[in-house]
LOVOMAR-399515 format. One record per residue (C-alpha): residue in three letters; x, y, z. Coordinates in pm, 1 decimal, always signed. Example, Ala and Ser with C-alpha at 12.3 -4.5 7.8 and 13.67 -1.06 7.14 Angstrom:
LOVOMAR-399515
<r res="ALA" east="+1230.0" north="-450.0" up="+780.0"/>
<r res="SER" east="+1367.0" north="-106.0" up="+714.0"/>
END
This chain:
LOVOMAR-399515
<r res="MET" east="+2284.9" north="+347.2" up="+2060.4"/>
<r res="ALA" east="+2295.5" north="+686.1" up="+2203.5"/>
<r res="PRO" east="+2062.2" north="+959.0" up="+2037.1"/>
<r res="ALA" east="+2341.8" north="+1159.8" up="+1924.0"/>
<r res="ALA" east="+2494.1" north="+872.1" up="+1741.5"/>
<r res="LEU" east="+2161.7" north="+826.3" up="+1529.4"/>
<r res="LYS" east="+2147.8" north="+1004.2" up="+1198.3"/>
<r res="ARG" east="+1888.5" north="+1010.7" up="+915.5"/>
<r res="PRO" east="+1998.2" north="+753.1" up="+649.0"/>
<r res="PRO" east="+2084.5" north="+856.3" up="+310.9"/>
<r res="ARG" east="+1776.9" north="+824.3" up="+81.9"/>
<r res="ASP" east="+1771.1" north="+482.3" up="-73.0"/>
<r res="VAL" east="+1689.0" north="+531.5" up="-447.4"/>
<r res="ARG" east="+1551.3" north="+175.4" up="-465.4"/>
<r res="LEU" east="+1273.7" north="+273.2" up="-238.7"/>
<r res="ASP" east="+1163.9" north="+558.6" up="-438.3"/>
<r res="VAL" east="+1165.8" north="+386.4" up="-754.2"/>
<r res="LEU" east="+984.0" north="+98.2" up="-605.7"/>
<r res="ARG" east="+727.4" north="+302.3" up="-444.3"/>
<r res="GLY" east="+677.9" north="+484.5" up="-795.5"/>
<r res="TRP" east="+641.1" north="+137.9" up="-969.0"/>
<r res="LEU" east="+380.3" north="+30.5" up="-708.1"/>
<r res="GLN" east="+172.7" north="+357.7" up="-747.8"/>
<r res="VAL" east="+166.9" north="+270.6" up="-1130.0"/>
<r res="SER" east="+82.4" north="-88.8" up="-1058.4"/>
<r res="ILE" east="-204.3" north="-5.8" up="-828.6"/>
<r res="PHE" east="-325.1" north="+257.6" up="-1100.7"/>
<r res="ILE" east="-331.9" north="-15.3" up="-1354.6"/>
<r res="ALA" east="-484.5" north="-279.3" up="-1119.8"/>
<r res="HIS" east="-764.5" north="-64.4" up="-1026.0"/>
<r res="ALA" east="-834.4" north="+35.2" up="-1384.7"/>
<r res="PHE" east="-942.5" north="-343.5" up="-1454.8"/>
<r res="GLY" east="-777.0" north="-329.0" up="-1787.6"/>
<r res="ALA" east="-693.3" north="-647.5" up="-2001.0"/>
<r res="ILE" east="-370.7" north="-531.5" up="-2167.4"/>
<r res="TYR" east="-117.6" north="-343.0" up="-1927.7"/>
<r res="PHE" east="-239.6" north="-550.0" up="-1639.8"/>
<r res="TRP" east="-15.7" north="-847.6" up="-1781.7"/>
<r res="GLY" east="+288.1" north="-622.3" up="-1715.1"/>
<r res="ILE" east="+241.8" north="-578.5" up="-1334.1"/>
<r res="HIS" east="+363.7" north="-853.0" up="-1064.6"/>
<r res="ALA" east="+9.8" north="-909.8" up="-958.8"/>
<r res="SER" east="-56.0" north="-1107.4" up="-1285.7"/>
<r res="TRP" east="+232.5" north="-1355.3" up="-1194.4"/>
<r res="GLY" east="+183.8" north="-1424.2" up="-815.2"/>
<r res="VAL" east="-44.8" north="-1416.4" up="-547.5"/>
<r res="SER" east="+50.1" north="-1082.2" up="-374.7"/>
<r res="ASP" east="+28.9" north="-750.6" up="-527.9"/>
<r res="SER" east="+133.4" north="-394.4" up="-483.6"/>
<r res="SER" east="-79.2" north="-332.4" up="-181.8"/>
<r res="GLU" east="+140.4" north="-566.2" up="+35.7"/>
<r res="GLN" east="+459.5" north="-403.2" up="-60.2"/>
<r res="PHE" east="+280.9" north="-41.6" up="+5.5"/>
<r res="VAL" east="+203.3" north="-137.5" up="+331.2"/>
<r res="LEU" east="+530.6" north="-302.2" up="+405.9"/>
<r res="LEU" east="+729.7" north="+2.2" up="+291.0"/>
<r res="SER" east="+514.5" north="+246.9" up="+482.1"/>
<r res="GLY" east="+576.3" north="+66.0" up="+802.2"/>
<r res="LEU" east="+954.0" north="+73.7" up="+730.7"/>
<r res="ALA" east="+958.4" north="+431.3" up="+685.3"/>
<r res="LEU" east="+745.6" north="+532.9" up="+970.5"/>
<r res="GLY" east="+924.4" north="+311.0" up="+1204.7"/>
<r res="SER" east="+1255.0" north="+474.6" up="+1114.8"/>
<r res="VAL" east="+1107.8" north="+816.2" up="+1129.7"/>
<r res="PHE" east="+953.4" north="+769.8" up="+1504.1"/>
<r res="THR" east="+1269.9" north="+582.8" up="+1625.0"/>
<r res="LEU" east="+1483.6" north="+887.9" up="+1511.3"/>
<r res="LYS" east="+1242.1" north="+1125.1" up="+1657.0"/>
<r res="ARG" east="+1213.8" north="+932.6" up="+1978.8"/>
<r res="ALA" east="+1604.1" north="+928.0" up="+2008.0"/>
<r res="ARG" east="+1661.6" north="+1309.3" up="+1933.4"/>
<r res="ASP" east="+1348.9" north="+1464.3" up="+2099.1"/>
<r res="GLY" east="+1185.9" north="+1201.3" up="+2332.7"/>
<r res="PHE" east="+896.9" north="+975.5" up="+2330.7"/>
<r res="ALA" east="+628.6" north="+1236.0" up="+2366.6"/>
<r res="ALA" east="+760.9" north="+1467.3" up="+2068.4"/>
<r res="ALA" east="+775.2" north="+1127.4" up="+1861.6"/>
<r res="LEU" east="+399.5" north="+1069.2" up="+1965.5"/>
<r res="ARG" east="+303.1" north="+1414.1" up="+1865.7"/>
<r res="ASP" east="+465.3" north="+1380.0" up="+1520.0"/>
<r res="LEU" east="+287.9" north="+1031.4" up="+1499.0"/>
<r res="ARG" east="-30.4" north="+1182.9" up="+1584.9"/>
<r res="MET" east="-12.1" north="+1461.3" up="+1340.6"/>
<r res="ARG" east="+69.8" north="+1220.5" up="+1068.9"/>
<r res="ILE" east="-244.5" north="+1018.8" up="+1169.0"/>
<r res="ARG" east="-459.0" north="+1315.3" up="+1188.4"/>
<r res="LYS" east="-337.4" north="+1425.2" up="+827.9"/>
<r res="LEU" east="-404.0" north="+1074.8" up="+701.7"/>
<r res="TYR" east="-753.4" north="+1057.3" up="+836.4"/>
<r res="LEU" east="-860.7" north="+1406.9" up="+698.1"/>
<r res="THR" east="-722.6" north="+1301.8" up="+367.0"/>
<r res="HIS" east="-909.0" north="+982.0" up="+375.1"/>
<r res="LEU" east="-1242.7" north="+1207.9" up="+454.9"/>
<r res="LEU" east="-1160.7" north="+1448.9" up="+162.6"/>
<r res="VAL" east="-1110.3" north="+1169.6" up="-73.4"/>
<r res="PHE" east="-1427.7" north="+1004.1" up="+9.3"/>
<r res="ALA" east="-1639.8" north="+1321.7" up="-27.7"/>
<r res="LEU" east="-1473.2" north="+1400.3" up="-373.4"/>
<r res="PHE" east="-1512.5" north="+1031.5" up="-463.8"/>
<r res="ALA" east="-1861.5" north="+1026.9" up="-368.8"/>
<r res="ALA" east="-1932.9" north="+1343.7" up="-559.7"/>
<r res="MET" east="-1778.9" north="+1195.3" up="-874.2"/>
<r res="VAL" east="-1988.9" north="+864.2" up="-832.0"/>
<r res="PHE" east="-2313.8" north="+1044.3" up="-793.1"/>
<r res="TRP" east="-2221.3" north="+1290.7" up="-1080.5"/>
<r res="MET" east="-2154.2" north="+987.8" up="-1303.7"/>
<r res="ARG" east="-2479.0" north="+828.6" up="-1195.2"/>
<r res="MET" east="-2674.1" north="+1130.4" up="-1341.5"/>
<r res="THR" east="-2481.9" north="+1140.4" up="-1661.0"/>
<r res="ALA" east="-2428.8" north="+767.9" up="-1747.6"/>
<r res="PRO" east="-2590.6" north="+419.9" up="-1648.1"/>
<r res="VAL" east="-2338.9" north="+359.3" up="-1363.8"/>
<r res="PRO" east="-2552.4" north="+333.1" up="-1045.0"/>
<r res="PRO" east="-2383.6" north="+389.9" up="-709.1"/>
<r res="GLU" east="-2513.4" north="+50.8" up="-576.1"/>
<r res="ALA" east="-2287.2" north="-119.0" up="-846.0"/>
<r res="VAL" east="-1969.4" north="+9.3" up="-655.3"/>
<r res="GLY" east="-2103.9" north="+0.3" up="-289.2"/>
<r res="TRP" east="-2218.8" north="+358.7" up="-273.2"/>
<r res="GLY" east="-2588.0" north="+278.0" up="-213.9"/>
<r res="TRP" east="-2602.8" north="+325.1" up="+139.3"/>
<r res="LEU" east="-2490.3" north="+694.7" up="+101.6"/>
<r res="ALA" east="-2763.8" north="+738.5" up="-119.4"/>
<r res="GLU" east="-3026.9" north="+571.8" up="+94.0"/>
<r res="ASP" east="-2921.7" north="+667.9" up="+433.1"/>
<r res="PRO" east="-2671.2" north="+957.1" up="+416.3"/>
<r res="LEU" east="-2647.8" north="+1049.1" up="+790.6"/>
<r res="ARG" east="-2555.9" north="+699.9" up="+915.7"/>
<r res="ALA" east="-2328.4" north="+651.2" up="+603.2"/>
<r res="ILE" east="-2142.1" north="+967.8" up="+700.4"/>
<r res="GLY" east="-2127.3" north="+832.0" up="+1065.1"/>
<r res="GLY" east="-2006.5" north="+495.7" up="+922.5"/>
<r res="THR" east="-1736.4" north="+694.7" up="+711.5"/>
<r res="LEU" east="-1627.2" north="+895.7" up="+1017.2"/>
<r res="VAL" east="-1538.6" north="+576.6" up="+1213.3"/>
<r res="LEU" east="-1381.5" north="+434.4" up="+901.7"/>
<r res="LEU" east="-1622.1" north="+123.7" up="+889.8"/>
<r res="TYR" east="-1809.9" north="+227.7" up="+565.8"/>
<r res="GLN" east="-1578.8" north="+128.6" up="+306.2"/>
<r res="PRO" east="-1741.0" north="+134.8" up="-59.1"/>
<r res="ALA" east="-1522.0" north="+53.2" up="-340.9"/>
<r res="PHE" east="-1179.5" north="+208.1" up="-356.7"/>
<r res="MET" east="-1213.5" north="+352.7" up="-27.2"/>
<r res="ASP" east="-1063.4" north="+45.5" up="+200.2"/>
<r res="ILE" east="-682.0" north="+115.2" up="+186.2"/>
<r res="LEU" east="-647.5" north="+447.2" up="+384.6"/>
<r res="PRO" east="-852.5" north="+328.1" up="+678.2"/>
<r res="LEU" east="-598.1" north="+38.5" up="+701.9"/>
<r res="PHE" east="-306.6" north="+275.3" up="+721.8"/>
<r res="VAL" east="-489.2" north="+475.9" up="+1006.1"/>
<r res="PHE" east="-532.7" north="+142.8" up="+1204.2"/>
<r res="CYS" east="-175.5" north="+30.3" up="+1166.4"/>
<r res="MET" east="-45.8" north="+379.7" up="+1255.4"/>
<r res="LEU" east="-215.5" north="+358.4" up="+1574.9"/>
<r res="LEU" east="-30.7" north="+30.2" up="+1662.3"/>
<r res="LEU" east="+304.5" north="+193.3" up="+1568.6"/>
<r res="ALA" east="+383.9" north="+362.9" up="+1907.1"/>
<r res="PRO" east="+278.8" north="+93.7" up="+2129.7"/>
<r res="PHE" east="+466.8" north="-181.1" up="+1913.1"/>
<r res="LEU" east="+792.5" north="+37.9" up="+1911.1"/>
<r res="TRP" east="+751.0" north="+89.7" up="+2309.7"/>
<r res="LEU" east="+741.4" north="-294.2" up="+2335.1"/>
<r res="LEU" east="+1044.2" north="-325.9" up="+2105.5"/>
<r res="GLU" east="+1237.3" north="-106.9" up="+2350.6"/>
<r res="ARG" east="+1149.4" north="-316.1" up="+2652.1"/>
<r res="LEU" east="+1139.3" north="-673.4" up="+2512.4"/>
<r res="GLY" east="+1366.2" north="-633.4" up="+2204.9"/>
<r res="ASP" east="+1265.6" north="-889.0" up="+1916.8"/>
<r res="ARG" east="+1014.2" north="-1069.8" up="+2139.9"/>
<r res="ALA" east="+790.3" north="-777.8" up="+2069.3"/>
<r res="LEU" east="+740.1" north="-927.3" up="+1734.1"/>
<r res="LEU" east="+500.2" north="-1185.6" up="+1903.2"/>
<r res="PHE" east="+242.8" north="-916.1" up="+1937.0"/>
<r res="PRO" east="+178.7" north="-858.4" up="+1558.3"/>
<r res="LEU" east="+237.9" north="-1227.1" up="+1479.2"/>
<r res="GLY" east="+6.8" north="-1321.9" up="+1751.1"/>
<r res="LEU" east="-259.6" north="-1091.2" up="+1615.4"/>
<r res="TYR" east="-200.7" north="-1216.4" up="+1270.1"/>
<r res="ALA" east="-249.6" north="-1564.4" up="+1387.7"/>
<r res="THR" east="-575.6" north="-1493.0" up="+1578.0"/>
<r res="ALA" east="-734.3" north="-1316.9" up="+1283.9"/>
<r res="GLN" east="-631.7" north="-1626.5" up="+1049.2"/>
<r res="ILE" east="-774.5" north="-1891.0" up="+1299.2"/>
<r res="THR" east="-1074.2" north="-1698.6" up="+1461.8"/>
<r res="GLY" east="-1183.6" north="-1457.6" up="+1156.2"/>
<r res="LEU" east="-1132.9" north="-1170.2" up="+1387.5"/>
<r res="ASN" east="-1221.9" north="-860.6" up="+1180.0"/>
<r res="LEU" east="-1404.8" north="-509.3" up="+1208.8"/>
<r res="PRO" east="-1758.9" north="-474.3" up="+1105.7"/>
<r res="GLY" east="-1824.7" north="-340.9" up="+784.0"/>
<r res="LEU" east="-2124.9" north="-92.8" up="+756.9"/>
<r res="GLY" east="-2368.7" north="-21.4" up="+493.6"/>
<r res="GLY" east="-2359.7" north="-363.0" up="+320.9"/>
<r res="THR" east="-1989.7" north="-313.4" up="+246.0"/>
<r res="GLU" east="-1705.5" north="-549.7" up="+393.1"/>
<r res="ILE" east="-1360.9" north="-448.6" up="+518.3"/>
<r res="GLY" east="-1133.2" north="-499.1" up="+223.8"/>
<r res="PHE" east="-817.8" north="-526.8" up="+434.6"/>
<r res="ASN" east="-857.0" north="-723.8" up="+770.3"/>
<r res="SER" east="-664.8" north="-472.1" up="+994.5"/>
<r res="PHE" east="-577.7" north="-744.8" up="+1256.9"/>
<r res="ALA" east="-402.3" north="-931.3" up="+960.9"/>
<r res="TRP" east="-260.0" north="-680.2" up="+756.4"/>
<r res="GLN" east="-94.7" north="-500.3" up="+1046.0"/>
<r res="VAL" east="+159.3" north="-770.2" up="+1054.4"/>
<r res="LEU" east="+317.5" north="-636.6" up="+727.5"/>
<r res="PHE" east="+320.2" north="-268.4" up="+844.6"/>
<r res="LEU" east="+476.5" north="-385.7" up="+1188.7"/>
<r res="LEU" east="+734.2" north="-593.3" up="+1061.7"/>
<r res="GLY" east="+833.9" north="-294.3" up="+810.8"/>
<r res="ALA" east="+848.5" north="-81.2" up="+1121.1"/>
<r res="TRP" east="+1084.3" north="-348.4" up="+1292.0"/>
<r res="CYS" east="+1295.9" north="-349.3" up="+986.3"/>
<r res="GLY" east="+1312.8" north="+22.8" up="+972.1"/>
<r res="ARG" east="+1399.4" north="+68.5" up="+1338.9"/>
<r res="ARG" east="+1668.4" north="-218.3" up="+1304.5"/>
<r res="ALA" east="+1820.3" north="-34.6" up="+1000.8"/>
<r res="LEU" east="+1837.3" north="+312.1" up="+1187.6"/>
<r res="LEU" east="+1990.4" north="+151.5" up="+1498.6"/>
<r res="GLY" east="+2278.6" north="+1.0" up="+1288.8"/>
<r res="GLY" east="+2145.2" north="-349.7" up="+1255.4"/>
<r res="PRO" east="+2352.7" north="-591.6" up="+1021.6"/>
<r res="PRO" east="+2227.5" north="-583.7" up="+676.2"/>
<r res="LEU" east="+2002.7" north="-888.3" up="+552.9"/>
<r res="ARG" east="+2202.7" north="-1182.5" up="+486.0"/>
<r res="ARG" east="+2226.0" north="-1343.1" up="+123.1"/>
<r res="ASP" east="+2153.2" north="-1683.7" up="+266.8"/>
<r res="PRO" east="+2136.5" north="-1965.6" up="+16.5"/>
<r res="THR" east="+1868.5" north="-2128.1" up="+229.5"/>
<r res="LEU" east="+1664.7" north="-1824.0" up="+249.9"/>
<r res="LEU" east="+1718.8" north="-1750.8" up="-123.1"/>
<r res="ALA" east="+1579.9" north="-2134.8" up="-200.8"/>
<r res="LEU" east="+1279.8" north="-2072.9" up="+25.5"/>
<r res="ALA" east="+1191.1" north="-1732.4" up="-144.7"/>
<r res="VAL" east="+1219.0" north="-1870.5" up="-489.2"/>
<r res="ALA" east="+997.6" north="-2178.6" up="-366.8"/>
<r res="VAL" east="+739.9" north="-1929.4" up="-237.5"/>
<r res="VAL" east="+736.1" north="-1711.2" up="-553.3"/>
<r res="ALA" east="+713.9" north="-2044.7" up="-776.5"/>
<r res="ALA" east="+415.5" north="-2148.0" up="-577.2"/>
<r res="GLY" east="+250.2" north="-1799.3" up="-628.3"/>
<r res="LEU" east="+312.1" north="-1830.8" up="-1002.9"/>
<r res="TRP" east="+179.0" north="-2196.2" up="-1006.4"/>
<r res="VAL" east="-150.7" north="-2053.1" up="-850.4"/>
<r res="LYS" east="-175.2" north="-1776.2" up="-1101.7"/>
<r res="LEU" east="-111.9" north="-1996.5" up="-1410.0"/>
<r res="GLY" east="-382.3" north="-2248.2" up="-1286.3"/>
<r res="HIS" east="-630.8" north="-1949.3" up="-1266.6"/>
<r res="TYR" east="-547.8" north="-1878.8" up="-1629.1"/>
<r res="GLY" east="-563.3" north="-2240.1" up="-1746.4"/>
<r res="TRP" east="-204.9" north="-2260.1" up="-1826.0"/>
<r res="ALA" east="-103.0" north="-2516.6" up="-1554.3"/>
<r res="VAL" east="-256.2" north="-2792.0" up="-1343.3"/>
<r res="PRO" east="-490.7" north="-2591.9" up="-1079.1"/>
<r res="ALA" east="-312.8" north="-2549.1" up="-740.2"/>
<r res="PRO" east="-447.7" north="-2751.1" up="-448.7"/>
<r res="VAL" east="-765.7" north="-2586.7" up="-278.9"/>
<r res="LEU" east="-539.4" north="-2551.7" up="+50.8"/>
<r res="LEU" east="-308.0" north="-2348.3" up="-128.8"/>
<r res="GLU" east="-537.0" north="-2128.6" up="-297.7"/>
<r res="GLY" east="-723.2" north="-2064.0" up="+28.1"/>
<r res="ALA" east="-381.5" north="-1967.5" up="+197.6"/>
<r res="ALA" east="-364.5" north="-1682.8" up="-77.2"/>
<r res="GLU" east="-686.2" north="-1502.0" up="+12.4"/>
<r res="LYS" east="-627.4" north="-1118.6" up="+3.9"/>
<r res="PRO" east="-903.5" north="-974.1" up="+264.4"/>
<r res="ILE" east="-734.7" north="-1159.1" up="+525.8"/>
<r res="LEU" east="-368.2" north="-1165.9" up="+404.9"/>
<r res="GLY" east="-367.4" north="-1554.4" up="+379.5"/>
<r res="PRO" east="-31.3" north="-1735.6" up="+474.5"/>
<r res="LEU" east="+91.8" north="-1768.9" up="+127.2"/>
<r res="ARG" east="+12.9" north="-1428.0" up="+38.1"/>
<r res="LEU" east="+204.3" north="-1297.4" up="+333.9"/>
<r res="ALA" east="+508.4" north="-1537.8" up="+253.6"/>
<r res="HIS" east="+494.5" north="-1432.8" up="-109.9"/>
<r res="ALA" east="+498.0" north="-1048.7" up="-20.6"/>
<r res="LEU" east="+781.0" north="-1101.1" up="+221.4"/>
<r res="ALA" east="+971.4" north="-1314.4" up="-19.0"/>
<r res="LEU" east="+943.5" north="-1065.8" up="-303.4"/>
<r res="ALA" east="+1064.1" north="-785.0" up="-55.7"/>
<r res="TRP" east="+1347.5" north="-987.4" up="+53.7"/>
<r res="LEU" east="+1472.2" north="-1086.3" up="-282.9"/>
<r res="VAL" east="+1475.8" north="-717.1" up="-414.6"/>
<r res="ALA" east="+1656.6" north="-598.4" up="-96.4"/>
<r res="VAL" east="+1935.1" north="-857.3" up="-122.6"/>
<r res="LEU" east="+1964.3" north="-885.4" up="-510.7"/>
<r res="VAL" east="+1903.8" north="-513.6" up="-635.7"/>
<r res="PRO" east="+2203.0" north="-294.4" up="-539.5"/>
<r res="ARG" east="+2132.0" north="+8.2" up="-343.1"/>
<r res="ASP" east="+2224.0" north="+278.6" up="-622.5"/>
<r res="ALA" east="+2267.0" north="+80.0" up="-941.1"/>
<r res="PRO" east="+2334.5" north="+295.0" up="-1258.7"/>
<r res="TRP" east="+2032.8" north="+203.8" up="-1410.8"/>
<r res="MET" east="+1824.7" north="+367.6" up="-1147.6"/>
<r res="HIS" east="+1955.0" north="+719.3" up="-1282.4"/>
<r res="GLY" east="+1798.7" north="+668.6" up="-1638.5"/>
<r res="ALA" east="+1468.1" north="+865.6" up="-1732.3"/>
<r res="VAL" east="+1224.0" north="+614.9" up="-1658.3"/>
<r res="PRO" east="+1329.2" north="+531.1" up="-1320.8"/>
<r res="GLN" east="+1375.8" north="+888.5" up="-1223.9"/>
<r res="VAL" east="+1002.6" north="+942.5" up="-1309.7"/>
<r res="LEU" east="+927.9" north="+647.5" up="-1107.6"/>
<r res="ALA" east="+1128.5" north="+779.4" up="-807.1"/>
<r res="LEU" east="+946.6" north="+1116.3" up="-836.8"/>
<r res="ILE" east="+619.9" north="+960.8" up="-820.5"/>
<r res="GLY" east="+737.1" north="+742.6" up="-517.1"/>
<r res="GLN" east="+851.1" north="+1061.5" up="-325.6"/>
<r res="HIS" east="+500.9" north="+1166.8" up="-352.2"/>
<r res="SER" east="+325.3" north="+855.6" up="-281.5"/>
<r res="LEU" east="+29.9" north="+947.1" up="-81.9"/>
<r res="HIS" east="-98.7" north="+1226.9" up="-289.5"/>
<r res="VAL" east="-40.9" north="+1033.7" up="-611.0"/>
<r res="PHE" east="-223.4" north="+735.0" up="-485.2"/>
<r res="CYS" east="-517.5" north="+963.9" up="-416.3"/>
<r res="LEU" east="-521.8" north="+1110.8" up="-766.3"/>
<r res="GLY" east="-466.5" north="+769.6" up="-904.5"/>
<r res="LEU" east="-783.8" north="+641.0" up="-729.2"/>
<r res="PHE" east="-981.7" north="+912.1" up="-948.3"/>
<r res="LEU" east="-814.9" north="+827.6" up="-1250.6"/>
<r res="SER" east="-842.7" north="+458.5" up="-1238.5"/>
<r res="TRP" east="-1215.0" north="+461.0" up="-1142.5"/>
<r res="GLY" east="-1254.4" north="+686.0" up="-1452.0"/>
<r res="VAL" east="-1055.0" north="+455.7" up="-1674.3"/>
<r res="ALA" east="-1243.5" north="+155.6" up="-1558.7"/>
<r res="THR" east="-1595.0" north="+331.9" up="-1602.5"/>
<r res="ALA" east="-1495.4" north="+432.2" up="-1966.4"/>
<r res="LEU" east="-1386.3" north="+53.1" up="-2024.2"/>
<r res="ALA" east="-1717.5" north="-60.7" up="-1893.3"/>
<r res="LEU" east="-1943.0" north="+172.4" up="-2076.5"/>
<r res="HIS" east="-1768.4" north="+119.7" up="-2407.0"/>
<r res="PRO" east="-1670.3" north="-262.2" up="-2409.3"/>
<r res="ALA" east="-1661.4" north="-272.8" up="-2791.0"/>
<r res="GLY" east="-1380.7" north="-35.1" up="-2818.9"/>
<r res="ALA" east="-1218.7" north="-130.0" up="-2465.0"/>
<r res="TRP" east="-897.5" north="-234.2" up="-2621.3"/>
<r res="TRP" east="-821.9" north="+96.9" up="-2798.1"/>
<r res="LEU" east="-944.2" north="+288.5" up="-2495.4"/>
<r res="GLU" east="-724.0" north="+105.0" up="-2264.6"/>
<r res="LEU" east="-416.1" north="+164.8" up="-2507.3"/>
<r res="ALA" east="-479.2" north="+520.7" up="-2506.7"/>
<r res="LEU" east="-608.6" north="+601.5" up="-2148.0"/>
<r res="MET" east="-352.7" north="+396.8" up="-1945.6"/>
<r res="PRO" east="-37.8" north="+589.3" up="-2068.1"/>
<r res="ALA" east="-241.4" north="+921.4" up="-2024.6"/>
<r res="GLY" east="-309.6" north="+842.8" up="-1671.5"/>
<r res="VAL" east="+35.2" north="+747.5" up="-1573.0"/>
<r res="ALA" east="+169.5" north="+1051.7" up="-1763.0"/>
<r res="ALA" east="-96.6" north="+1249.0" up="-1536.7"/>
<r res="LEU" east="+47.7" north="+1097.2" up="-1218.0"/>
<r res="ALA" east="+407.1" north="+1172.1" up="-1324.4"/>
<r res="GLY" east="+303.4" north="+1531.1" up="-1410.5"/>
<r res="PHE" east="+114.9" north="+1572.2" up="-1055.1"/>
<r res="ALA" east="+427.1" north="+1459.3" up="-889.1"/>
<r res="ALA" east="+643.9" north="+1686.0" up="-1079.6"/>
<r res="VAL" east="+410.5" north="+1983.0" up="-963.4"/>
<r res="LEU" east="+423.8" north="+1861.5" up="-615.1"/>
<r res="ASP" east="+814.1" north="+1843.0" up="-626.1"/>
<r res="ARG" east="+846.7" north="+2196.4" up="-754.6"/>
<r res="ARG" east="+615.6" north="+2331.3" up="-483.9"/>
<r res="ARG" east="+815.6" north="+2124.1" up="-234.3"/>
<r res="LEU" east="+1149.4" north="+2281.9" up="-360.7"/>
<r res="ALA" east="+1008.3" north="+2636.1" up="-362.9"/>
<r res="GLY" east="+889.2" north="+2581.1" up="-6.8"/>
<r res="ARG" east="+1245.4" north="+2496.8" up="+81.5"/>
<r res="LYS" east="+1380.4" north="+2791.0" up="-88.5"/>
<r res="LEU" east="+1154.6" north="+3020.9" up="+101.6"/>
<r res="ALA" east="+1225.8" north="+2882.9" up="+428.2"/>
<r res="ARG" east="+1605.4" north="+2934.7" up="+377.4"/>
<r res="ALA" east="+1535.9" north="+3284.3" up="+281.0"/>
END
């Protein structure tokens, strides 16, 4: 397709609402509560919001890079991507520094030692810990997801370059890398006694599959088919994930060990990958692009959160750690603390997104003036 024919696609309300719900789900999951956790899909399947977050990010960036490449050339698209990588890297370092300050302040005021959440190396050997942080290999608790995105974004341009020259055969690259990680255990080394929470060589497959979808949609590829066979397969995968979870709760016969092993999160086991893709496909083909319910009050709040995913996610890390710490320090009153703090945290995320949106709109008005 000629560059002039490429147009930025209209905003998909589903994606904004979904991203917002993912942010709320991640906040709830990170807070380690026992009440609201039952309301997120991670409680009922072997994949969680992390997989969808990675997939949707790949979809968005794949589309953005392809559009920039067609309009302004590969070098301009590469510069734009490099700017985004730099911004994300610096965001991670800032979040790391602020999170460390919060953890160590908490250590001085409450019995929550940094060793309990993987921050011990920073206390014992700060110079080496800072070096490990700069190369993204020191990943204490809550500090493992943004380095994964940096790694995936570094692969984006080479992958899209391969797609231009090889077509869909370029998918052999992320699929082969994923298979290698599954078979050999290939992974980056964690430093300071921490482990890499998300095996980058495995998780990149979700990001690059998303990028492939984003590029394909931008270039006018046909929409996903509502194939009965695919529908049956997706439902079967979701059912297998439900079986595994129900077995964990003692509500069903435990799933076979092989199935359990295929659902491991750090290495993105095959069942976990299939479950995430099945859920994404089911939403894509069964949920209308702009259903009336998406314009209700709650979906609109979620959409607002979704439009500012990165910044809301970062704030959510601090809020969820605070809630988790409060629940751990006051186990006797954990149930009422959770009932109060979880909605307050979600309201804070929504309020933060609203402030960011007002600032964005004000910036646009100034730019037009």
